[in-house]
N, C-alpha and C positions, 0 to 999 in steps of 0.2 A: 504494500500500500504506500509506504513512504517513497519508494522509488518511482511509483506512478505520479505522485504529487510533485516530486523533484523534476521529473521529465516534463510535466505539464508547465511547471514554473519556468523552466528553461525555454520551452517552446513559446511561452507567452512573451518573454523578454525578446526573443528572436523576432517574433512577429511585430512587437511594439517598435523595435528598432529597424525593422525591414531588413533583417539579416538572414542569411541562409544557413542551413546545416553545413554546407561546404565551407562557408566563411568561418563558422565556428570551429570546424575541424582544423582548418589551417591555423587560426589564431590560438587555439588551445593545444595544438600538437597532439590531437587524438585522431587516430585514423578514421576516415569518413565512415567506413562500414561499421566500425566499433561504435562510433557515436550514434549512428542511425539505429543500431541494434539496442543500445542502451536507452535511447529516446523512445523506443517502441516497447519498453518495459523491462529492460535489463537493469543491472545494478551498477552504480557508479562508485569508484573508489574515492577516498578523501582527497587524494591528489588530483583526480579528475575534476571534482567539484571545485577545488581551488583554482585550477587552470581555467575552467569555464567561467567562474565568477570574475577572474581577472580579465579575461577576454571581453566579457560583457560589461565590465566596469561596475560591478555590483559586489556586495559582500557575500561570502558564502552563506551567512545566516539569512540574508534576504531570499536566497534560493531555497533554503531549507525550512523557512518559516512555515509552520503548519504540518510539518512531517511527523 
């Protein structure tokens, strides 16, 4: 359940900023296929959450709020 909320939170920020998964993959240094799989319901590591938050210029806690 928490991973689904996290994925939804990441997708919402991407949409809000008009950014693509490909962009996020490049900026976070997470392979595109891995990122797509995780956004579809996989689990993120702490390091991945930190990289994604940095790429999106938000705090990790903003992405995890409500998990």
